[in-house]
N, C-alpha and C positions, 0 to 999 in steps of 0.2 A: 336737747342733746347735751350730754356731759362734755366738758372741755377735753377730757382725755379721748373720748370717742370722736369728737370733732377733729382733734389733732391727728388721730390715726387715719380718719377718712381722708383728710387733706394730704397726709403723707402717702396714702394709698394712691390717690389720683396722680400726685407728682411721680410716684414710682411707676405707675402705668404708662405715663407719657415718656418717662426716661427709658422704661423697658422697650417700648415701641421704637424709640430713637436708637437704642443699642441694637435692636434686631435689624432695623433698616441699615445702620452703619455696617454691621457685620455682613449682611447680604451684599452690600456694595463692595466691601473689602474683598470677599471671596470671588466675586465676579470680576473685580479688577485684576486680581491675581490670575484668574482663569484666562482673561483676555491677553495678559502679558505672556502667559505660557503658550497659548495658541498662536499668537503672533510670532513668537520666536521659533516655534517648532514648524509652523506651516507656511511662514512667509520668508524666513531666513534660510532654513536648511534645504528645502527642495532644490535650490539652484545647484547644490553639490551632488545630488543623487539622481536627478532625472525624473522621467514620468512615473517610475515605479516606486517613488518615495513612499506613497501611502502603504505599500506592502511592508516595507522595512519598518516604518513608524508603527504600524498597527501590530506587527509581530513582536517588536520590542516592547510596545505598550502592553500587549497581552502578557508577556513574561513578567513585567514589573507589577502589573495589577494582580496577577495570579500569586506571585511570591509575597506581595504585601498582604493579600487576603489569607494566605497560608500562615503568615506570621501573626497578624493582628485580628483575623476573623472577618466575617462577611459584612463589612461596612460599605456604604451606609445602608441602613434599613430603608425599605420603600416607604413612600409617603403615607399610604394607608396604615401601615404598621405604626409609624410614628404618631399619626393622628389617633389611632385606636388606643395606644398606650397613654397618650395625654388625656383623652376623654375618660378612660376607665380608671387610671391610677392618679391622675392629676399631677403627674410629674414625668420626667424622662431622665434616664441615667446620664450623668455628665462626667464620669471618670475617665472616659477615653475620647475627649473632645479633639485632641490632637490627631490621633489616627483616623477618627471619623471625618475630620475636615480634609485631611490629605486624601483619604479614599474617595471622597466626593469629587476632588479635583482631578485625580489621575485619569479616569476615563475621558473626561472633557478635554484634557491636554492632548490626548492621542486620537481625537476625532470621533469618539464614541457617539452613536446615534441615541443620545439620552439627554434629558434635561437636568439642571442642577437642583431642582426643587426638593428632591428627597434628602440629599445630603445637607443642604442649607437649613431645611426645616428641622431636621434632627439636631443639628448643632445649636440652632437657636433655642429649641426646646430644652436642651441640656443647660445652656447658659442661664436661661430664665429660671429653671429649677434650682440652680445653684444660688441665684439671687434670692429666690423665694425662701429657700431653706435658711438663709441668714437674716431674713426680715420677718419670719413667721412669729417672732415674739411680739411684734406690734399688732398682731391680730390674724384671724383665720383668712381674711381677705387676701393676704399676700401669697397664699398658696395657689391663688388663681393666676399668678404671673406667668406660669408655664403656658397655660392655655392662651392667655392674652398675647404673650410674645410670639407664640406659634402662629396665631392668626394674623398678627401684624407682619410677620415675616412673609406669609403667603401673599398679603397685599403688596408688599414691596417687590417680591420676586416677579409677580405677574402684572404689577402696576394696574391692578384691577380691584379698587377698593370695595366694590359691591360683592365680589366673590369672597374676599377676606372677611367682610362684614357679615355675610349670610352664613358662612360655614359654621361658626361657633354657635349660632342661634338655632341650628337645625337639629342638634342632639341634646342629650341630657348633660347635666353638669358632671364633672369628674367625680367618681365615687370610689376612690381608692380605699382599700381595706384599712380601717383605722385612721383614715385621713380626716383632719379637721376642716371640712369644707362647709361653705354656707351657700344657700340658695338665693342668689341675687334676683330681685324682681326683674322682669323683662326690660323695663325702662332703664334700670341701673345697668343691665348688661349692654344696652345700646350705648349708653354714655361711656362705659368703660372701654368697649371695643372701638368706639369712635375716637377716643383719646389715644389709644394705642396705635391705631392705624394712621392717625394724623401725625404722631411722632415718628412712625416708621417711614411713611412717605416723605415727610419733611426732611429727615436725615438722609434718606436714599437719594432723593432728587436734589437736595442741597449739595451733597458731595459730588454728584454727577455734574451739576452746573459749575462747581468750583474747579473740577479737574478735567471736565470734558470727556470722561470715560467711566467705566465700571458698571454700566447698565446692561440690562438684558431685556429687550423688548421686541416684539414683533412689529412690523410696520403697520400704520393705521390706514385702513381702506375706507375712504369717505365718499367717493364719487359713485354712489349707488344709483342705478337707473332701473326702474321697474315698469315694464311695458307688457303688452300682450304676447310678444315673442318670448319674453322671459317667463311669463306665467305658463305658457305652453310647455316649456322645457323644465319647469320647476321640479316635477316629480321624477323624471328620468335622472336629472343631475343629483337630486337628493338620494335617489336609489343607488347611484354609483358610490356616493360618499358612504352610505350605510353599508354597502358591500365591503368597502375598505375597512370600516370599523369591525364588521363581522369577521373579516379575515384576521384582523389584529387579535381579536379574542381567541380565535382558533389557533393561530400561530403561537400565541402566548401559552395556551394550554398544552399544546404538543411539545413545545420547547421546555416547559416546566417539567413535564414528565420525562423527557429525554435527559435533562439535567439531573433529575433524581436518580434515574437508572445508572447514570455514569458514576454516581457516588461522590465521595469527597476528593475530587481531583481539581482543585481551583486553578492550578497552572495550566493544565491541559485544556480545560474549558475556556479559559481566557484567551489562550493562543488560538484555539479554533475560532472563537468569535472574532478575534483580530484578523485572521486570514479572510474569513467571509466578508467582514466589513471592508477590508482593503480591496478585495476583488469587486465588490459592489461599488465602492467609491471610484475605482479606476474606470469602470464601465459607465456609471452614472454618478458624477461627482457630488450632486446635491443630496445623495443618500447619507452622507456623513454629517457629523456634528449635530448639535441640538436643533438647529433649524431657524433660529431668529435672524441671523445674518444672511443665511441662505435664502430666506423668504424675501428679504429686501433685494438681493441680487437677482432672484428669479423674477421679481416684479419688473425689473429693468430690461430683461432679455427674453421673457417668455414667448414673445411673438416670433423670435428667431428659432424657436425649437418646435419640433413636430408634436402633434397631439399624442402620438405613441410614446415619445420620450417622456413627456410630462406625466402621462398616466402611469407608465412603467416606473418612473421615479417615485410616485406616490405609493404604488403597490409594493415596491421593494422596500421602501421606508417602513411600512407597517410590518415587514418581516424582520429587518435588521434591528429594529428597536427592541422587540421582545427577546431577540437572540442575544443582544448585548446584555440586557438586564438579567436574563436567566443564566447566562454563561459567565457571570462574574463582573461584567462592566456595569456595575450597579449605579442606578440613578433613577430619575423620573421619566415619565413618558409623555407628559402634556405637550411640551414644546415640539418634539419630533412628530407627534401625532397630528398636531395642528398644522405643521408644515406639510404633512402628507395630504391633508385635506385641501390645502392651498394649491399644491401641485396638481391634484386631481381636478380642482376647479378650473385652473388655467387650461388643462387638457380638454375639459368639456367645453370651455369657452371657445377654444380653437375649433373644435368639431362642430359646434352648433351656431356660433356667431352671436351668442347672447352677451349681455353686458358682463365683463369679467368679474366685477365685484359681486354681482348677483350670483354668478356661478361659484365664487369662493364662499359666499355666505351659505349657500345651499349644501355644497359638498362638505365643507368643514364642519358645519353644525351637525349634519347627519352622521359623519364619521365619529365626531366626539360624543354624540348622543349614544351611539352604539357601544362605545368604549366605557363611558361614564355611567350610563343607564340612569341618569338624572337630568332630564331636559332643562329644568330651570337653572340648575347649577352650571350646566353646559353653557347656557346663554349668558349668565353673569360672567363666566370666565372669558367668553369670546368677545365681550364688550371691550376687552383690552385692544382688539384690533379692528372691530367693526362698529359702526355708529349705532346709536340707540334706535334710529328709524329702521334699522335692519331687523328689528324684533319680529316683524311680520313674516320674515323668511326664516330667521334663526330658530324660533320656537317650534313651528311645524316640522322643520327638517330634523331638529334634535329629537322631537317626539317620535318621528318616523324611525330614526336610528335606534331609539331606546326600545321600541316594540318588536324589532326584528329578533325572533327567537334564536338562541344559540343552540348548537348541538348538545346533546345530553352530557357528553364527556367534558365539554367546555364548562357547562353549568356545574357539574360535579367538581371540576378543578377549582372553580371560583369558591364554592362553598367549603371545600376541604382544605383550602390553603391556610396554613397556620403561620403566624408571624415568626420569622426566623430570628433567633436570638444571637446576638453577637457574642463571641467568646470573651470572657473577662480577661 
């Protein structure tokens, strides 16, 4: 190997690790800011406004979100759109990183039933594209930094290395028109993504350990018990979870069509979503927010709630999440959908008396399988909150959810959805 080539390869590996670290640090920073905003808005102010504070906060939030979208465009783009652009074009536009980051935080501040992964991933992809553009003179390898950083960000957001590791290896390399890309051998890809993910998780977890905050993770459920009673109830509990995932897909399709028919009215849509979210939150408080903190709180008090309340919370959650996303409170759906599965699982555990962690595994995997339609990726994602030994429950339940057929109009909506372009 020529000295110049060796130097470029060495520089590339160092850049990959640094890119992963930057991605992890940026994820931590935005989550830290998110937590500060939520703490101020939802722990300090309610004392001055009484029990109907959610209505005031969500209406004001809808106005701000709608006006921001009217001024800057429909940011952030959803996770699938970001990933699609990165894979097809090998890059992601970085000219509006400021508005993109603010738009990702606003719905989270005001209690939106969305996750932060869409906005965070888009911002990271833009940053990595900017870095890659300035280092491409060192070789075509550096144009892969966008893909590398995006997957590293996913690993940091979900604290699920296997999910972030598998995602980039499941598709083709970016093939942007006129792009100078190279086809790395699979072994090289493994090394590259391993380095990026290590850098991302190292920075993310290191900053969290130093400051004691900034993270976003669901609780870990490890005390899994599997007996004959659990096996007898496995299919009914998974069926309930799959039904929740089916409902999510139907609601998402219906609300997408409703949003399209309303036309370009970002303020009105965001206010409507805010009102519905607030009413749901007043009746069932756990239906608000992304769900990671709420899952921990629910784990401490679920035995004091009725099965009806727990199941209703999960079902309402799968409605308000697509409502938020389709009506302008843009963000991801992974965290709130996982929370919906957890709430359904606790409800079924209350009804049947099965081991609660078993019920959570079966219901959550089936619900996520129905939404993601990829059982293996569902399982890799859910390893962030369930132990590896739960694979014997997670995989069959996720497969059950994935094979439940959707109505034709929902299938047509999925196929016809085109990535929304943010206005320049």
